[in-house]
C-alpha positions as CSV (number, residue, x, y, z in Angstrom):
1,M,0.0,0.0,0.0
2,W,2.9,2.4,0.8
3,K,4.2,2.0,-2.8
4,Y,0.8,3.1,-4.2
5,L,0.6,6.0,-1.8
6,K,4.0,7.1,-2.9
7,T,3.0,6.8,-6.5
8,A,-0.1,9.0,-5.8
9,H,2.2,11.5,-4.0
10,L,4.5,11.7,-7.0
11,A,1.5,12.2,-9.4
12,A,0.4,15.1,-7.3
13,L,3.9,16.6,-7.3
14,E,4.0,16.1,-11.1
15,K,1.0,18.4,-11.5
16,T,2.8,21.2,-9.6
17,N,6.3,20.7,-11.1
18,G,6.1,24.2,-12.7
19,G,4.8,25.8,-9.5
20,I,1.3,26.2,-8.2
21,I,0.9,29.5,-10.0
22,Y,0.7,27.6,-13.3
23,L,-2.5,25.9,-12.1
24,F,-4.3,29.2,-11.5
25,P,-5.5,29.5,-15.1
26,D,-7.3,26.2,-14.8
27,V,-8.7,27.3,-11.4
28,L,-9.9,30.5,-12.9
29,I,-11.6,28.8,-15.9
30,K,-13.5,26.5,-13.5
31,F,-14.4,29.4,-11.3
32,F,-15.7,31.7,-14.1
33,T,-17.6,28.8,-15.6
34,L,-19.3,27.9,-12.4
35,I,-20.4,31.4,-11.2
36,P,-22.4,32.2,-14.3
37,L,-24.1,28.8,-14.1
38,I,-25.2,29.6,-10.6
39,F,-26.8,32.9,-11.6
40,L,-28.3,31.3,-14.8
41,W,-30.1,28.7,-12.7
42,R,-31.4,31.4,-10.4
43,V,-32.8,33.4,-13.3
44,V,-34.3,30.3,-15.0
45,M,-36.0,28.9,-11.9
46,T,-37.2,32.1,-10.4
47,S,-39.0,32.8,-13.7
48,G,-41.3,29.9,-13.0
49,V,-39.7,27.1,-15.0
50,Q,-40.4,23.7,-13.5
51,V,-37.4,21.3,-13.6
52,G,-38.5,18.8,-10.9
53,M,-36.1,20.1,-8.3
54,S,-36.1,23.1,-6.1
55,L,-33.8,26.1,-6.7
56,Q,-31.6,25.0,-3.7
57,Q,-31.4,21.5,-5.0
58,M,-30.4,22.6,-8.5
59,L,-27.7,25.0,-7.1
60,S,-26.3,22.3,-4.9
61,Y,-26.3,19.8,-7.7
62,T,-24.5,22.3,-10.1
63,V,-21.8,23.4,-7.5
64,L,-21.0,19.9,-6.3
65,S,-20.7,18.7,-9.9
66,A,-18.0,21.3,-10.5
67,L,-16.2,20.6,-7.2
68,L,-16.1,16.8,-7.7
69,S,-15.9,16.7,-11.5
70,D,-12.7,14.6,-11.6
71,L,-14.3,12.0,-9.3
72,L,-17.7,11.9,-11.0
73,A,-16.3,11.0,-14.4
74,V,-13.0,9.3,-13.9
75,K,-10.3,9.8,-16.5
76,T,-7.0,8.0,-16.0
77,P,-3.7,8.3,-17.8
78,A,-4.7,5.0,-19.7
79,S,-6.1,7.2,-22.5
80,G,-2.5,7.8,-23.4
81,W,-1.4,4.2,-23.1
82,L,0.8,4.3,-26.3
83,S,1.0,7.8,-27.7
84,E,2.3,9.3,-24.4
85,G,4.5,6.5,-23.3
86,V,2.4,5.6,-20.3
87,L,2.5,1.9,-21.1
88,L,6.2,1.4,-20.9
89,K,6.4,3.4,-17.6
90,L,3.7,1.3,-16.0
91,Y,5.1,-2.1,-17.1
92,G,8.6,-1.1,-16.0
93,R,7.6,-1.1,-12.4
94,P,7.1,-4.1,-10.1
95,L,3.5,-3.0,-9.3
96,S,0.1,-3.8,-10.6
97,V,-0.7,-1.8,-13.8
98,L,-4.2,-1.1,-12.7
99,G,-3.1,-0.3,-9.2
100,Q,-0.6,2.2,-10.6
101,L,-3.3,3.8,-12.8
102,T,-5.5,4.2,-9.8
103,A,-2.8,5.8,-7.7
104,L,-1.6,8.1,-10.5
105,T,-5.2,9.2,-11.1
106,V,-6.1,9.9,-7.5
107,G,-2.8,11.7,-6.9
108,G,-3.5,13.9,-10.0
109,W,-6.8,14.9,-8.4
110,L,-5.3,16.4,-5.3
111,P,-3.9,19.8,-6.5
112,M,-7.2,20.8,-8.1
113,L,-9.2,19.6,-5.1
114,L,-7.1,21.7,-2.8
115,L,-6.8,24.8,-5.0
116,F,-10.4,24.9,-6.4
117,S,-12.8,22.5,-4.7
118,L,-11.9,23.3,-1.1
119,P,-12.0,27.1,-1.4
120,M,-15.1,27.0,-3.5
121,A,-16.9,24.7,-0.9
122,L,-16.0,27.3,1.8
123,M,-17.3,30.1,-0.4
124,A,-20.6,28.3,-1.4
125,P,-22.6,29.6,1.6
126,L,-21.7,33.2,0.5
127,L,-23.4,32.4,-2.8
128,G,-26.5,31.0,-1.1
129,V,-25.6,27.4,-1.9
130,R,-26.0,24.7,0.8
131,L,-23.6,21.8,0.5
132,T,-25.1,19.4,3.1
133,P,-25.9,15.9,1.9
134,A,-29.6,15.0,2.1
135,T,-28.7,11.4,2.9
136,P,-25.7,9.7,4.6
137,Y,-25.7,7.2,1.6
138,F,-24.1,9.9,-0.5
139,G,-20.6,8.8,0.5
140,I,-21.3,5.2,-0.4
141,S,-22.7,6.2,-3.7
142,L,-19.7,8.4,-4.5
143,A,-17.3,5.5,-3.8
144,L,-19.4,3.2,-6.1
145,C,-19.4,6.0,-8.7
146,V,-15.6,6.3,-8.6
147,S,-15.2,2.5,-8.8
148,L,-17.5,2.2,-11.8
149,G,-15.7,5.2,-13.4
150,F,-12.4,3.3,-13.3
151,A,-14.0,0.3,-15.0
152,V,-15.5,2.4,-17.7
153,D,-12.2,4.2,-18.3
154,V,-10.3,0.9,-18.6
155,L,-12.8,-0.2,-21.3
156,F,-12.4,3.0,-23.3
157,A,-8.6,2.7,-22.9
158,C,-8.6,-0.9,-24.3
159,L,-10.8,0.3,-27.1
160,S,-8.2,3.0,-28.0
161,I,-5.6,0.2,-28.1
162,K,-7.7,-1.9,-30.4
163,L,-8.2,1.0,-32.8
164,R,-4.5,2.1,-32.5
165,N,-4.2,5.7,-33.8
166,M,-7.8,6.8,-33.0
167,S,-7.2,7.7,-29.4
168,W,-8.0,11.3,-29.8
169,L,-11.3,10.6,-31.6
170,I,-12.3,8.0,-29.0
171,G,-11.5,10.5,-26.2
172,R,-13.8,13.1,-27.7
173,I,-16.6,10.6,-28.2
174,R,-16.1,9.3,-24.7
175,V,-16.4,12.9,-23.2
176,A,-19.6,13.5,-25.2
177,I,-21.2,10.2,-24.1
178,V,-20.3,10.5,-20.5
179,S,-21.3,14.1,-20.2
180,L,-24.7,13.5,-21.6
181,L,-25.6,10.1,-20.2
182,S,-24.1,10.4,-16.7
183,G,-26.0,13.5,-15.6
184,T,-23.0,15.4,-14.5
185,V,-23.7,18.4,-16.8
186,I,-27.5,18.2,-17.0
187,P,-29.5,16.1,-14.5
188,I,-30.9,13.1,-16.3
189,R,-34.4,13.8,-14.9
190,L,-34.5,17.1,-16.9
191,L,-34.2,15.3,-20.3
192,P,-37.4,15.6,-22.3
193,F,-39.8,13.2,-24.2
194,G,-39.6,10.4,-21.6
195,I,-35.9,9.9,-22.3
196,A,-35.0,10.4,-18.6
197,E,-36.9,7.3,-17.5
198,A,-35.2,5.1,-20.1
199,L,-31.7,6.4,-19.3
200,R,-32.0,5.9,-15.5
201,Y,-31.0,2.2,-15.9
202,Q,-28.0,2.5,-18.3
203,P,-24.5,2.2,-16.7
204,F,-23.5,5.8,-17.3
205,A,-26.4,7.0,-15.1
206,S,-24.6,5.3,-12.2
207,L,-21.7,7.6,-12.5
208,G,-21.8,11.3,-11.5
209,G,-25.6,11.8,-11.7
210,A,-26.2,9.1,-9.1
211,P,-24.3,10.5,-6.1
212,L,-25.3,14.1,-7.1
213,S,-29.0,13.1,-7.1
214,L,-28.6,11.5,-3.7
215,F,-26.8,14.5,-2.3
216,V,-29.7,16.8,-3.1
217,G,-32.4,14.3,-2.2
218,A,-33.7,13.9,-5.7
219,A,-33.4,10.1,-5.9
220,D,-34.3,7.0,-4.0
221,A,-31.2,5.8,-2.1
222,G,-32.1,2.1,-2.3
223,E,-32.7,2.0,-6.1
224,T,-29.7,4.1,-6.8
225,L,-27.2,2.1,-4.8
226,L,-28.6,-1.2,-6.1
227,L,-28.1,-0.1,-9.7
228,Q,-24.5,1.2,-8.9
229,I,-23.6,-2.1,-7.3
230,L,-25.1,-4.1,-10.1
231,W,-23.2,-2.2,-12.8
232,N,-20.0,-2.5,-10.8
233,L,-20.5,-6.3,-10.6
234,I,-21.2,-6.4,-14.4
235,L,-18.6,-4.0,-15.8
236,W,-15.6,-4.8,-13.5
237,P,-15.2,-8.5,-14.6
238,F,-15.8,-7.5,-18.2
239,A,-13.2,-4.7,-17.9
240,L,-10.6,-7.0,-16.4
241,L,-11.2,-9.6,-19.1
242,V,-10.9,-7.1,-21.9
243,F,-7.8,-5.6,-20.2
244,K,-6.2,-9.1,-20.0
245,R,-6.9,-9.8,-23.6
246,S,-5.6,-6.4,-24.7
247,Q,-2.2,-6.7,-23.0
248,E,-0.5,-8.5,-25.8
249,G,-1.6,-6.0,-28.3
250,M,-0.6,-3.1,-26.1
251,V,2.9,-4.4,-25.5
252,S,3.6,-5.4,-29.1
253,Y,2.5,-2.0,-30.5
254,G,5.0,0.8,-29.8
255,G,7.1,-1.2,-27.3
């Protein structure tokens, strides 16, 4: 365990190699994206538009989605398996490849969590946003969301290996799919024409939208956790199988 903690520590340091000041543009982009969204939802919902959630729920949902964006839709260095030389680095160490991916990813989250998420969480009450979970099951749901996110990421990474030089295209498609179907950008319950009911049961709905909905009290905890557990049990064995069968192709191509 110590080796993986050290790997996470090194990943966090790598993000700040150029100094913390070089992360400020990313922090400012996140800040100036979130603030207009808060005021936009205030204007929309105070004008009488019905979205199935109260104003306070929508604001909490929006702010928390921004604060935990990296955890709600996991993206590991596996997307650069070959083109960025990640593969050789991981196989050159006496540690589990997937364990290293997890440690590198979690370590990479830390700088932005400290520089953006923590200060923004402290500032939220000043903006009239309450960040108090409606249910204690939120923490469990978030853990299941992160776990499922790693499984989904491994599957997309293996797909990029299969298609070789199409990693960039797969990455763009993956962002579009996850953003729409996970409910991290727009709550699934707001989708029109009955689409919301159908999309509740697909695996991406058990990512970011699940813990966010529980946090604001807009979903049933029992059903949400059951679906998250079910998709973890289905996708993790499948991801491990696909990963195992992809290793030969990954090693033989580019290294």
